[in-house]
N, CA and C atoms of all chains as a GROMACS GRO file, in nm:
protein
  606
    1MET      N    1  -1.376   2.123   0.773
    1MET     CA    2  -1.251   2.143   0.724
    1MET      C    3  -1.261   2.041   0.593
    2PRO      N    4  -1.232   2.134   0.461
    2PRO     CA    5  -1.224   2.006   0.335
    2PRO      C    6  -1.111   1.908   0.343
    3THR      N    7  -1.124   1.830   0.266
    3THR     CA    8  -1.054   1.696   0.267
    3THR      C    9  -1.017   1.664   0.151
    4ILE      N   10  -0.894   1.629   0.108
    4ILE     CA   11  -0.863   1.569  -0.010
    4ILE      C   12  -0.802   1.439   0.024
    5THR      N   13  -0.866   1.338  -0.078
    5THR     CA   14  -0.817   1.174  -0.072
    5THR      C   15  -0.718   1.160  -0.164
    6ARG      N   16  -0.611   1.099  -0.123
    6ARG     CA   17  -0.489   1.087  -0.159
    6ARG      C   18  -0.442   0.951  -0.202
    7THR      N   19  -0.363   0.914  -0.283
    7THR     CA   20  -0.307   0.782  -0.312
    7THR      C   21  -0.139   0.816  -0.291
    8THR      N   22  -0.079   0.736  -0.196
    8THR     CA   23   0.056   0.801  -0.153
    8THR      C   24   0.131   0.707  -0.307
    9SER      N   25   0.301   0.737  -0.298
    9SER     CA   26   0.361   0.680  -0.379
    9SER      C   27   0.362   0.522  -0.339
   10GLY      N   28   0.474   0.461  -0.411
   10GLY     CA   29   0.463   0.294  -0.393
   10GLY      C   30   0.573   0.302  -0.277
   11MET      N   31   0.641   0.225  -0.253
   11MET     CA   32   0.754   0.209  -0.153
   11MET      C   33   0.859   0.272  -0.182
   12ILE      N   34   0.931   0.381  -0.090
   12ILE     CA   35   1.074   0.443  -0.062
   12ILE      C   36   1.163   0.337   0.028
   13SER      N   37   1.284   0.332   0.006
   13SER     CA   38   1.363   0.314   0.044
   13SER      C   39   1.350   0.187   0.165
   14PRO      N   40   1.328   0.086   0.121
   14PRO     CA   41   1.361   0.022  -0.053
   14PRO      C   42   1.241   0.060  -0.146
   15ALA      N   43   1.273   0.094  -0.271
   15ALA     CA   44   1.216   0.080  -0.359
   15ALA      C   45   1.141  -0.051  -0.391
   16SER      N   46   1.015  -0.031  -0.460
   16SER     CA   47   0.946  -0.205  -0.452
   16SER      C   48   1.010  -0.286  -0.555
   17GLY      N   49   1.086  -0.209  -0.693
   17GLY     CA   50   1.152  -0.301  -0.786
   17GLY      C   51   1.291  -0.377  -0.716
   18ASP      N   52   1.346  -0.280  -0.612
   18ASP     CA   53   1.445  -0.338  -0.550
   18ASP      C   54   1.454  -0.440  -0.442
   19ILE      N   55   1.371  -0.443  -0.373
   19ILE     CA   56   1.358  -0.533  -0.282
   19ILE      C   57   1.259  -0.670  -0.336
   20LYS      N   58   1.197  -0.647  -0.443
   20LYS     CA   59   1.126  -0.746  -0.494
   20LYS      C   60   1.249  -0.862  -0.558
   21SER      N   61   1.354  -0.807  -0.613
   21SER     CA   62   1.446  -0.894  -0.680
   21SER      C   63   1.526  -0.946  -0.566
   22SER      N   64   1.515  -0.876  -0.470
   22SER     CA   65   1.608  -0.922  -0.357
   22SER      C   66   1.501  -1.084  -0.294
   23ILE      N   67   1.391  -1.027  -0.286
   23ILE     CA   68   1.318  -1.115  -0.217
   23ILE      C   69   1.298  -1.227  -0.308
   24THR      N   70   1.292  -1.243  -0.426
   24THR     CA   71   1.299  -1.332  -0.523
   24THR      C   72   1.420  -1.432  -0.531
   25ALA      N   73   1.521  -1.345  -0.486
   25ALA     CA   74   1.658  -1.445  -0.485
   25ALA      C   75   1.660  -1.528  -0.361
   26ALA      N   76   1.586  -1.451  -0.253
   26ALA     CA   77   1.580  -1.522  -0.109
   26ALA      C   78   1.482  -1.649  -0.119
   27LYS      N   79   1.380  -1.636  -0.193
   27LYS     CA   80   1.299  -1.749  -0.201
   27LYS      C   81   1.375  -1.889  -0.258
   28ALA      N   82   1.418  -1.829  -0.330
   28ALA     CA   83   1.509  -1.946  -0.421
   28ALA      C   84   1.576  -2.032  -0.334
   29ASN      N   85   1.630  -2.006  -0.212
   29ASN     CA   86   1.676  -2.061  -0.118
   29ASN      C   87   1.610  -2.183  -0.053
   30PHE      N   88   1.519  -2.150  -0.030
   30PHE     CA   89   1.391  -2.239   0.036
   30PHE      C   90   1.315  -2.335  -0.015
   31VAL      N   91   1.408  -2.452  -0.047
   31VAL     CA   92   1.354  -2.564  -0.123
   31VAL      C   93   1.299  -2.659  -0.032
   32SER      N   94   1.181  -2.736  -0.074
   32SER     CA   95   1.146  -2.835   0.010
   32SER      C   96   1.224  -2.949   0.017
   33GLY      N   97   1.254  -2.986   0.126
   33GLY     CA   98   1.341  -3.096   0.164
   33GLY      C   99   1.449  -3.071   0.207
   34ASN      N  100   1.503  -2.944   0.162
   34ASN     CA  101   1.662  -2.895   0.222
   34ASN      C  102   1.630  -2.882   0.332
   35THR      N  103   1.781  -2.859   0.386
   35THR     CA  104   1.805  -2.813   0.540
   35THR      C  105   1.831  -2.658   0.532
   36ILE      N  106   1.771  -2.587   0.628
   36ILE     CA  107   1.770  -2.436   0.620
   36ILE      C  108   1.910  -2.407   0.665
   37GLN      N  109   1.976  -2.344   0.598
   37GLN     CA  110   2.125  -2.276   0.638
   37GLN      C  111   2.100  -2.150   0.719
   38ALA      N  112   2.187  -2.144   0.796
   38ALA     CA  113   2.180  -2.008   0.918
   38ALA      C  114   2.188  -1.884   0.799
   39VAL      N  115   2.262  -1.877   0.708
   39VAL     CA  116   2.286  -1.759   0.636
   39VAL      C  117   2.139  -1.719   0.568
   40ASP      N  118   2.074  -1.837   0.502
   40ASP     CA  119   1.948  -1.820   0.476
   40ASP      C  120   1.851  -1.761   0.543
   41PHE      N  121   1.849  -1.824   0.668
   41PHE     CA  122   1.759  -1.780   0.774
   41PHE      C  123   1.770  -1.641   0.832
   42ASN      N  124   1.912  -1.600   0.831
   42ASN     CA  125   1.918  -1.490   0.881
   42ASN      C  126   1.877  -1.374   0.782
   43GLY      N  127   1.907  -1.450   0.618
   43GLY     CA  128   1.869  -1.334   0.505
   43GLY      C  129   1.740  -1.291   0.512
   44VAL      N  130   1.660  -1.386   0.539
   44VAL     CA  131   1.499  -1.363   0.570
   44VAL      C  132   1.502  -1.252   0.702
   45MET      N  133   1.542  -1.260   0.776
   45MET     CA  134   1.550  -1.141   0.909
   45MET      C  135   1.583  -1.021   0.837
   46GLY      N  136   1.699  -1.036   0.797
   46GLY     CA  137   1.742  -0.917   0.748
   46GLY      C  138   1.647  -0.839   0.595
   47MET      N  139   1.575  -0.917   0.554
   47MET     CA  140   1.477  -0.866   0.425
   47MET      C  141   1.348  -0.820   0.491
   48TRP      N  142   1.324  -0.875   0.626
   48TRP     CA  143   1.191  -0.791   0.690
   48TRP      C  144   1.269  -0.656   0.737
   49LEU      N  145   1.378  -0.619   0.804
   49LEU     CA  146   1.460  -0.526   0.876
   49LEU      C  147   1.442  -0.405   0.721
   50THR      N  148   1.498  -0.475   0.599
   50THR     CA  149   1.489  -0.383   0.517
   50THR      C  150   1.385  -0.292   0.489
   51TRP      N  151   1.259  -0.435   0.449
   51TRP     CA  152   1.113  -0.391   0.429
   51TRP      C  153   1.064  -0.297   0.527
   52ASN      N  154   1.064  -0.327   0.636
   52ASN     CA  155   1.056  -0.247   0.754
   52ASN      C  156   1.098  -0.087   0.747
   53ASN      N  157   1.199  -0.038   0.679
   53ASN     CA  158   1.186   0.064   0.699
   53ASN      C  159   1.158   0.161   0.603
   54HIS      N  160   1.074   0.072   0.476
   54HIS     CA  161   0.983   0.149   0.371
   54HIS      C  162   0.884   0.256   0.406
   55TYR      N  163   0.888   0.395   0.346
   55TYR     CA  164   0.793   0.490   0.361
   55TYR      C  165   0.728   0.520   0.224
   56HIS      N  166   0.648   0.628   0.212
   56HIS     CA  167   0.576   0.655   0.128
   56HIS      C  168   0.579   0.825   0.088
   57GLN      N  169   0.559   0.864  -0.044
   57GLN     CA  170   0.569   1.000  -0.064
   57GLN      C  171   0.420   1.060  -0.087
   58THR      N  172   0.383   1.156  -0.030
   58THR     CA  173   0.238   1.227  -0.075
   58THR      C  174   0.256   1.376  -0.096
   59SER      N  175   0.173   1.459  -0.128
   59SER     CA  176   0.155   1.585  -0.110
   59SER      C  177   0.073   1.610   0.006
   60ASP      N  178   0.113   1.732   0.072
   60ASP     CA  179   0.005   1.806   0.179
   60ASP      C  180  -0.043   1.908   0.163
   61TYR      N  181  -0.159   1.945   0.119
   61TYR     CA  182  -0.214   2.073   0.137
   61TYR      C  183  -0.248   2.113   0.290
   62SER      N  184  -0.230   2.249   0.331
   62SER     CA  185  -0.272   2.276   0.454
   62SER      C  186  -0.348   2.384   0.464
   63PHE      N  187  -0.351   2.471   0.346
   63PHE     CA  188  -0.418   2.617   0.367
   63PHE      C  189  -0.455   2.642   0.223
   64GLU      N  190  -0.573   2.703   0.217
   64GLU     CA  191  -0.628   2.728   0.105
   64GLU      C  192  -0.687   2.892   0.099
   65GLN      N  193  -0.682   3.000   0.020
   65GLN     CA  194  -0.700   3.123   0.038
   65GLN      C  195  -0.795   3.156  -0.084
   66PHE      N  196  -0.904   3.216  -0.053
   66PHE     CA  197  -0.954   3.227  -0.185
   66PHE      C  198  -1.064   3.386  -0.165
   67GLY      N  199  -1.071   3.442  -0.277
   67GLY     CA  200  -1.151   3.540  -0.263
   67GLY      C  201  -1.104   3.644  -0.358
   68ASN      N  202  -1.126   3.801  -0.333
   68ASN     CA  203  -1.111   3.863  -0.461
   68ASN      C  204  -0.996   3.977  -0.459
   69ILE      N  205  -0.898   3.925  -0.358
   69ILE     CA  206  -0.803   4.017  -0.319
   69ILE      C  207  -0.674   3.920  -0.402
   70PRO      N  208  -0.558   4.020  -0.450
   70PRO     CA  209  -0.451   3.924  -0.501
   70PRO      C  210  -0.374   3.863  -0.442
   71SER      N  211  -0.328   3.744  -0.463
   71SER     CA  212  -0.295   3.616  -0.426
   71SER      C  213  -0.381   3.544  -0.377
   72THR      N  214  -0.489   3.546  -0.440
   72THR     CA  215  -0.598   3.441  -0.376
   72THR      C  216  -0.560   3.307  -0.450
   73GLY      N  217  -0.637   3.214  -0.420
   73GLY     CA  218  -0.643   3.091  -0.481
   73GLY      C  219  -0.512   3.021  -0.462
   74THR      N  220  -0.425   3.040  -0.349
   74THR     CA  221  -0.316   2.973  -0.354
   74THR      C  222  -0.307   2.866  -0.245
   75TYR      N  223  -0.215   2.768  -0.258
   75TYR     CA  224  -0.258   2.683  -0.122
   75TYR      C  225  -0.079   2.659  -0.085
   76TYR      N  226  -0.101   2.677   0.040
   76TYR     CA  227   0.071   2.638   0.102
   76TYR      C  228   0.051   2.482   0.149
   77ALA      N  229   0.136   2.431   0.064
   77ALA     CA  230   0.152   2.271   0.069
   77ALA      C  231   0.300   2.257   0.130
   78GLN      N  232   0.290   2.132   0.159
   78GLN     CA  233   0.399   2.034   0.171
   78GLN      C  234   0.427   1.931   0.079
   79ASP      N  235   0.500   1.984  -0.017
   79ASP     CA  236   0.523   1.907  -0.154
   79ASP      C  237   0.632   1.880  -0.198
   80PRO      N  238   0.716   1.750  -0.168
   80PRO     CA  239   0.642   1.654  -0.132
   80PRO      C  240   0.653   1.633   0.055
   81ASP      N  241   0.552   1.559   0.090
   81ASP     CA  242   0.563   1.531   0.212
   81ASP      C  243   0.600   1.360   0.224
   82TYR      N  244   0.625   1.308   0.337
   82TYR     CA  245   0.637   1.172   0.363
   82TYR      C  246   0.607   1.110   0.470
   83THR      N  247   0.536   1.007   0.470
   83THR     CA  248   0.492   0.904   0.614
   83THR      C  249   0.607   0.886   0.662
   84SER      N  250   0.577   0.840   0.774
   84SER     CA  251   0.693   0.757   0.868
   84SER      C  252   0.746   0.637   0.806
   85PRO      N  253   0.873   0.588   0.834
   85PRO     CA  254   0.893   0.444   0.811
   85PRO      C  255   0.799   0.347   0.869
   86LEU      N  256   0.770   0.231   0.822
   86LEU     CA  257   0.664   0.134   0.863
   86LEU      C  258   0.717   0.116   1.047
   87GLY      N  259   0.851   0.087   1.042
   87GLY     CA  260   0.882   0.110   1.184
   87GLY      C  261   0.805  -0.005   1.294
   88ASN      N  262   0.787   0.056   1.395
   88ASN     CA  263   0.712  -0.027   1.518
   88ASN      C  264   0.572  -0.090   1.472
   89VAL      N  265   0.585  -0.176   1.432
   89VAL     CA  266   0.423  -0.240   1.341
   89VAL      C  267   0.388  -0.321   1.466
   90SER      N  268   0.261  -0.316   1.477
   90SER     CA  269   0.202  -0.398   1.559
   90SER      C  270   0.252  -0.559   1.576
   91GLY      N  271   0.279  -0.604   1.675
   91GLY     CA  272   0.327  -0.725   1.706
   91GLY      C  273   0.410  -0.737   1.669
   92GLY      N  274   0.518  -0.684   1.627
   92GLY     CA  275   0.664  -0.637   1.610
   92GLY      C  276   0.734  -0.675   1.712
   93VAL      N  277   0.863  -0.767   1.700
   93VAL     CA  278   0.938  -0.773   1.805
   93VAL      C  279   1.061  -0.810   1.763
   94ASP      N  280   1.182  -0.768   1.826
   94ASP     CA  281   1.324  -0.786   1.764
   94ASP      C  282   1.359  -0.902   1.770
   95MET      N  283   1.438  -0.938   1.632
   95MET     CA  284   1.462  -1.092   1.580
   95MET      C  285   1.625  -1.086   1.617
   96VAL      N  286   1.654  -1.199   1.659
   96VAL     CA  287   1.810  -1.226   1.688
   96VAL      C  288   1.867  -1.303   1.571
   97PRO      N  289   1.964  -1.292   1.519
   97PRO     CA  290   2.016  -1.361   1.407
   97PRO      C  291   2.054  -1.500   1.480
   98VAL      N  292   2.061  -1.640   1.416
   98VAL     CA  293   2.129  -1.765   1.469
   98VAL      C  294   2.266  -1.768   1.403
   99VAL      N  295   2.319  -1.880   1.440
   99VAL     CA  296   2.472  -1.930   1.401
   99VAL      C  297   2.438  -2.046   1.370
  100ALA      N  298   2.531  -2.097   1.250
  100ALA     CA  299   2.522  -2.213   1.177
  100ALA      C  300   2.546  -2.341   1.303
  101GLY      N  301   2.447  -2.430   1.313
  101GLY     CA  302   2.443  -2.539   1.392
  101GLY      C  303   2.341  -2.506   1.512
  102GLU      N  304   2.274  -2.398   1.487
  102GLU     CA  305   2.197  -2.350   1.592
  102GLU      C  306   2.070  -2.422   1.527
  103THR      N  307   1.988  -2.451   1.645
  103THR     CA  308   1.854  -2.540   1.637
  103THR      C  309   1.728  -2.390   1.592
  104ILE      N  310   1.658  -2.374   1.506
  104ILE     CA  311   1.558  -2.305   1.495
  104ILE      C  312   1.430  -2.322   1.586
  105THR      N  313   1.420  -2.294   1.698
  105THR     CA  314   1.324  -2.299   1.770
  105THR      C  315   1.178  -2.268   1.765
  106ALA      N  316   1.064  -2.309   1.816
  106ALA     CA  317   0.946  -2.260   1.800
  106ALA      C  318   0.931  -2.107   1.811
  107ALA      N  319   1.003  -2.093   1.944
  107ALA     CA  320   1.036  -1.942   1.970
  107ALA      C  321   1.055  -1.842   1.881
  108LYS      N  322   1.133  -1.883   1.832
  108LYS     CA  323   1.242  -1.838   1.715
  108LYS      C  324   1.117  -1.786   1.604
  109HIS      N  325   1.088  -1.917   1.540
  109HIS     CA  326   0.988  -1.885   1.450
  109HIS      C  327   0.873  -1.771   1.460
  110GLU      N  328   0.827  -1.776   1.614
  110GLU     CA  329   0.700  -1.717   1.642
  110GLU      C  330   0.745  -1.562   1.632
  111GLU      N  331   0.876  -1.509   1.674
  111GLU     CA  332   0.927  -1.401   1.670
  111GLU      C  333   0.898  -1.331   1.532
  112MET      N  334   0.966  -1.463   1.436
  112MET     CA  335   0.948  -1.376   1.295
  112MET      C  336   0.794  -1.379   1.247
  113ARG      N  337   0.751  -1.462   1.274
  113ARG     CA  338   0.623  -1.484   1.252
  113ARG      C  339   0.513  -1.352   1.265
  114ALA      N  340   0.518  -1.330   1.396
  114ALA     CA  341   0.472  -1.193   1.454
  114ALA      C  342   0.496  -1.035   1.354
  115ASN      N  343   0.623  -1.049   1.315
  115ASN     CA  344   0.666  -0.943   1.239
  115ASN      C  345   0.624  -0.984   1.094
  116PHE      N  346   0.614  -1.084   1.017
  116PHE     CA  347   0.596  -1.076   0.922
  116PHE      C  348   0.466  -1.073   0.856
  117ASN      N  349   0.340  -1.141   0.968
  117ASN     CA  350   0.207  -1.117   0.948
  117ASN      C  351   0.178  -0.972   0.994
  118SER      N  352   0.273  -0.897   1.052
  118SER     CA  353   0.214  -0.749   1.060
  118SER      C  354   0.210  -0.666   0.966
  119ALA      N  355   0.285  -0.723   0.843
  119ALA     CA  356   0.294  -0.656   0.713
  119ALA      C  357   0.144  -0.640   0.674
  120ASN      N  358   0.076  -0.706   0.704
  120ASN     CA  359  -0.048  -0.748   0.629
  120ASN      C  360  -0.134  -0.620   0.688
  121ASP      N  361  -0.191  -0.538   0.589
  121ASP     CA  362  -0.262  -0.423   0.653
  121ASP      C  363  -0.227  -0.346   0.736
  122HIS      N  364  -0.067  -0.301   0.719
  122HIS     CA  365  -0.012  -0.207   0.775
  122HIS      C  366  -0.049  -0.073   0.744
  123THR      N  367  -0.025  -0.002   0.834
  123THR     CA  368  -0.038   0.162   0.842
  123THR      C  369   0.092   0.249   0.840
  124HIS      N  370   0.086   0.376   0.843
  124HIS     CA  371   0.210   0.475   0.849
  124HIS      C  372   0.187   0.577   0.931
  125TYR      N  373   0.237   0.622   0.989
  125TYR     CA  374   0.207   0.778   1.076
  125TYR      C  375   0.259   0.874   0.978
  126TRP      N  376   0.176   1.015   0.958
  126TRP     CA  377   0.229   1.113   0.863
  126TRP      C  378   0.143   1.277   0.955
  127ASP      N  379   0.239   1.345   0.920
  127ASP     CA  380   0.192   1.494   0.980
  127ASP      C  381   0.109   1.560   0.874
  128ASP      N  382  -0.007   1.561   0.927
  128ASP     CA  383  -0.133   1.651   0.818
  128ASP      C  384  -0.086   1.798   0.862
  129TYR      N  385  -0.052   1.909   0.779
  129TYR     CA  386  -0.069   2.042   0.817
  129TYR      C  387  -0.202   2.087   0.788
  130THR      N  388  -0.253   2.165   0.863
  130THR     CA  389  -0.384   2.195   0.836
  130THR      C  390  -0.416   2.319   0.852
  131TYR      N  391  -0.301   2.442   0.863
  131TYR     CA  392  -0.327   2.552   0.881
  131TYR      C  393  -0.188   2.655   0.813
  132TYR      N  394  -0.214   2.753   0.770
  132TYR     CA  395  -0.106   2.844   0.715
  132TYR      C  396   0.016   2.812   0.835
  133GLY      N  397   0.118   2.769   0.751
  133GLY     CA  398   0.266   2.790   0.822
  133GLY      C  399   0.263   2.647   0.891
  134GLY      N  400   0.164   2.549   0.905
  134GLY     CA  401   0.193   2.438   0.989
  134GLY      C  402   0.099   2.334   0.952
  135MET      N  403  -0.074   2.142   1.261
  135MET     CA  404  -0.024   2.005   1.209
  135MET      C  405  -0.080   1.912   1.293
  136ALA      N  406  -0.136   1.794   1.244
  136ALA     CA  407  -0.198   1.683   1.305
  136ALA      C  408  -0.154   1.564   1.263
  137GLY      N  409  -0.182   1.467   1.358
  137GLY     CA  410  -0.101   1.356   1.364
  137GLY      C  411  -0.205   1.242   1.292
  138ASP      N  412  -0.144   1.168   1.206
  138ASP     CA  413  -0.238   1.086   1.165
  138ASP      C  414  -0.191   0.987   1.058
  139ASN      N  415  -0.280   0.892   1.052
  139ASN     CA  416  -0.229   0.768   0.990
  139ASN      C  417  -0.302   0.727   0.863
  140THR      N  418  -0.240   0.665   0.780
  140THR     CA  419  -0.269   0.625   0.661
  140THR      C  420  -0.374   0.512   0.659
  141ALA      N  421  -0.439   0.495   0.547
  141ALA     CA  422  -0.539   0.376   0.544
  141ALA      C  423  -0.427   0.252   0.529
  142GLY      N  424  -0.477   0.136   0.547
  142GLY     CA  425  -0.431   0.019   0.547
  142GLY      C  426  -0.349  -0.048   0.453
  143SER      N  427  -0.260  -0.116   0.407
  143SER     CA  428  -0.168  -0.142   0.275
  143SER      C  429  -0.268  -0.243   0.215
  144GLY      N  430  -0.357  -0.293   0.268
  144GLY     CA  431  -0.414  -0.439   0.220
  144GLY      C  432  -0.358  -0.540   0.269
  145GLN      N  433  -0.409  -0.663   0.235
  145GLN     CA  434  -0.368  -0.776   0.267
  145GLN      C  435  -0.290  -0.843   0.160
  146SER      N  436  -0.194  -0.928   0.204
  146SER     CA  437  -0.079  -0.998   0.100
  146SER      C  438  -0.129  -1.132   0.057
  147GLY      N  439  -0.242  -1.163   0.134
  147GLY     CA  440  -0.319  -1.307   0.089
  147GLY      C  441  -0.252  -1.422   0.168
  148VAL      N  442  -0.131  -1.406   0.267
  148VAL     CA  443  -0.059  -1.507   0.332
  148VAL      C  444  -0.075  -1.440   0.448
  149VAL      N  445  -0.089  -1.569   0.571
  149VAL     CA  446  -0.085  -1.559   0.689
  149VAL      C  447   0.011  -1.681   0.732
  150VAL      N  448   0.114  -1.648   0.811
  150VAL     CA  449   0.204  -1.731   0.834
  150VAL      C  450   0.147  -1.797   0.970
  151GLN      N  451   0.160  -1.948   0.964
  151GLN     CA  452   0.057  -2.015   1.072
  151GLN      C  453   0.158  -2.049   1.185
  152PRO      N  454   0.145  -2.053   1.333
  152PRO     CA  455   0.225  -2.060   1.446
  152PRO      C  456   0.284  -2.175   1.418
  153LYS      N  457   0.410  -2.201   1.510
  153LYS     CA  458   0.443  -2.321   1.529
  153LYS      C  459   0.471  -2.336   1.698
  154ALA      N  460   0.438  -2.472   1.740
  154ALA     CA  461   0.430  -2.502   1.874
  154ALA      C  462   0.588  -2.581   1.906
  155VAL      N  463   0.626  -2.581   2.022
  155VAL     CA  464   0.729  -2.662   2.062
  155VAL      C  465   0.702  -2.801   2.011
  156GLY      N  466   0.793  -2.873   1.952
  156GLY     CA  467   0.782  -3.035   1.890
  156GLY      C  468   0.737  -3.017   1.724
  157ASP      N  469   0.690  -2.904   1.709
  157ASP     CA  470   0.643  -2.910   1.551
  157ASP      C  471   0.782  -2.913   1.475
  158THR      N  472   0.805  -2.939   1.354
  158THR     CA  473   0.866  -2.956   1.214
  158THR      C  474   0.882  -2.805   1.159
  159ILE      N  475   1.006  -2.762   1.185
  159ILE     CA  476   0.987  -2.591   1.090
  159ILE      C  477   1.058  -2.668   0.945
  160THR      N  478   0.970  -2.648   0.860
  160THR     CA  479   0.984  -2.679   0.723
  160THR      C  480   1.049  -2.522   0.625
  161PRO      N  481   1.106  -2.560   0.528
  161PRO     CA  482   1.129  -2.426   0.444
  161PRO      C  483   1.023  -2.332   0.402
  162ASP      N  484   0.916  -2.435   0.392
  162ASP     CA  485   0.768  -2.350   0.321
  162ASP      C  486   0.745  -2.227   0.423
  163THR      N  487   0.772  -2.241   0.574
  163THR     CA  488   0.695  -2.154   0.633
  163THR      C  489   0.766  -1.983   0.604
  164PHE      N  490   0.902  -2.044   0.590
  164PHE     CA  491   1.007  -1.916   0.551
  164PHE      C  492   0.953  -1.860   0.411
  165LEU      N  493   0.911  -1.917   0.330
  165LEU     CA  494   0.848  -1.901   0.204
  165LEU      C  495   0.753  -1.832   0.214
  166GLN      N  496   0.686  -1.853   0.300
  166GLN     CA  497   0.542  -1.811   0.324
  166GLN      C  498   0.579  -1.646   0.371
  167MET      N  499   0.697  -1.660   0.493
  167MET     CA  500   0.712  -1.492   0.513
  167MET      C  501   0.761  -1.436   0.388
  168LEU      N  502   0.829  -1.470   0.326
  168LEU     CA  503   0.876  -1.421   0.185
  168LEU      C  504   0.768  -1.347   0.088
  169THR      N  505   0.686  -1.426   0.106
  169THR     CA  506   0.571  -1.427  -0.021
  169THR      C  507   0.484  -1.277   0.057
  170ILE      N  508   0.469  -1.303   0.210
  170ILE     CA  509   0.367  -1.195   0.218
  170ILE      C  510   0.446  -1.040   0.189
  171LEU      N  511   0.570  -1.027   0.187
  171LEU     CA  512   0.645  -0.908   0.152
  171LEU      C  513   0.659  -0.895  -0.004
  172ASP      N  514   0.695  -1.029  -0.073
  172ASP     CA  515   0.672  -1.013  -0.208
  172ASP      C  516   0.544  -0.979  -0.288
  173ASN      N  517   0.398  -0.992  -0.213
  173ASN     CA  518   0.283  -0.980  -0.261
  173ASN      C  519   0.268  -0.838  -0.227
  174LEU      N  520   0.339  -0.763  -0.097
  174LEU     CA  521   0.283  -0.627  -0.068
  174LEU      C  522   0.418  -0.541  -0.143
  175THR      N  523   0.509  -0.565  -0.236
  175THR     CA  524   0.598  -0.441  -0.227
  175THR      C  525   0.532  -0.342  -0.360
  176ASP      N  526   0.421  -0.359  -0.409
  176ASP     CA  527   0.396  -0.241  -0.475
  176ASP      C  528   0.279  -0.162  -0.423
  177HIS      N  529   0.236  -0.194  -0.304
  177HIS     CA  530   0.156  -0.144  -0.195
  177HIS      C  531   0.148   0.004  -0.227
  178THR      N  532   0.043   0.054  -0.218
  178THR     CA  533   0.035   0.225  -0.175
  178THR      C  534  -0.053   0.249  -0.049
  179HIS      N  535  -0.093   0.373  -0.030
  179HIS     CA  536  -0.214   0.391   0.099
  179HIS      C  537  -0.284   0.500   0.076
  180ILE      N  538  -0.408   0.463   0.105
  180ILE     CA  539  -0.495   0.627   0.066
  180ILE      C  540  -0.487   0.684   0.192
  181LEU      N  541  -0.475   0.828   0.223
  181LEU     CA  542  -0.464   0.915   0.308
  181LEU      C  543  -0.520   1.022   0.285
  182TYR      N  544  -0.640   1.096   0.401
  182TYR     CA  545  -0.714   1.197   0.394
  182TYR      C  546  -0.618   1.320   0.425
  183ASP      N  547  -0.597   1.396   0.347
  183ASP     CA  548  -0.530   1.529   0.372
  183ASP      C  549  -0.632   1.661   0.421
  184ASP      N  550  -0.626   1.676   0.509
  184ASP     CA  551  -0.725   1.802   0.570
  184ASP      C  552  -0.648   1.921   0.530
  185TYR      N  553  -0.726   2.039   0.535
  185TYR     CA  554  -0.649   2.156   0.515
  185TYR      C  555  -0.780   2.268   0.535
  186SER      N  556  -0.701   2.392   0.573
  186SER     CA  557  -0.801   2.484   0.613
  186SER      C  558  -0.814   2.602   0.496
  187THR      N  559  -0.912   2.686   0.498
  187THR     CA  560  -0.958   2.775   0.424
  187THR      C  561  -0.956   2.920   0.466
  188ASN      N  562  -0.956   3.007   0.403
  188ASN     CA  563  -0.959   3.151   0.435
  188ASN      C  564  -0.999   3.231   0.349
  189CYS      N  565  -1.114   3.297   0.354
  189CYS     CA  566  -1.170   3.392   0.228
  189CYS      C  567  -1.089   3.540   0.259
  190ASN      N  568  -1.000   3.571   0.166
  190ASN     CA  569  -0.952   3.681   0.146
  190ASN      C  570  -1.037   3.779   0.061
  191CYS      N  571  -1.148   3.841   0.083
  191CYS     CA  572  -1.208   3.930   0.020
  191CYS      C  573  -1.239   4.074   0.071
  192ASN      N  574  -1.274   4.163   0.000
  192ASN     CA  575  -1.273   4.299  -0.001
  192ASN      C  576  -1.413   4.345  -0.063
  193CYS      N  577  -1.516   4.293  -0.041
  193CYS     CA  578  -1.620   4.330  -0.136
  193CYS      C  579  -1.682   4.435  -0.131
  194ALA      N  580  -1.651   4.524  -0.254
  194ALA     CA  581  -1.701   4.641  -0.291
  194ALA      C  582  -1.818   4.625  -0.378
  195CYS      N  583  -1.914   4.646  -0.329
  195CYS     CA  584  -2.062   4.621  -0.414
  195CYS      C  585  -2.093   4.739  -0.491
  196ALA      N  586  -2.104   4.740  -0.602
  196ALA     CA  587  -2.138   4.870  -0.710
  196ALA      C  588  -2.257   4.836  -0.750
  197CYS      N  589  -2.319   4.787  -0.673
  197CYS     CA  590  -2.511   4.780  -0.748
  197CYS      C  591  -2.554   4.885  -0.747
  198GLY      N  592  -2.518   4.982  -0.647
  198GLY     CA  593  -2.594   5.093  -0.667
  198GLY      C  594  -2.777   5.084  -0.649
  199ARG      N  595  -2.822   5.040  -0.564
  199ARG     CA  596  -2.909   4.994  -0.538
  199ARG      C  597  -3.041   5.132  -0.510
  200GLY      N  598  -3.130   5.166  -0.614
  200GLY     CA  599  -3.215   5.286  -0.588
  200GLY      C  600  -3.147   5.393  -0.694
  201GLY      N  601  -3.025   5.398  -0.731
  201GLY     CA  602  -2.971   5.522  -0.811
  201GLY      C  603  -3.022   5.529  -0.935
  202LEU      N  604  -2.992   5.622  -0.990
  202LEU     CA  605  -3.055   5.640  -1.142
  202LEU      C  606  -2.948   5.599  -1.224
   0.00000   0.00000   0.00000
């Protein structure tokens, strides 16, 4: 079966540029020596949940007809097609926000660590159409 | 239609280190978390798009072998 190697679009929902500005703002809240505020801590969780929804666009050829009869050389394509959201990444666990005055425990840190580290080298699921009509 | 996975996004270059009970949690660990996302905001993925082919031919050979 023939194969085309493709590169997806950048992030969609959130778009790369949109979340980059939010991340930059969130990073400014964490200064060495400062107390970690609950609102800022929860903001990091929220940043993950937003980032975790992203997906990508691609094209998906499924069928090529060739020969000498009219309408040859056509492709049936899903264009655009989309990957799944990042969603259930390996190692990801639910995170529960904190309230002001609550201690950030090692267990809470580990919940977050598992999610954020899982972004490294993550993949997405997608449906590859490989025959006419499907 | 076949389920498939894209290739990986690549690494951010940052890995958040674990904390054990009794460890102090400082702002830098959250900066590391955010830096992972920051470094991956422009990522894309490679994927391999399989497709089938069909020959739609009606070959009418007019070579006339042996004819005059």
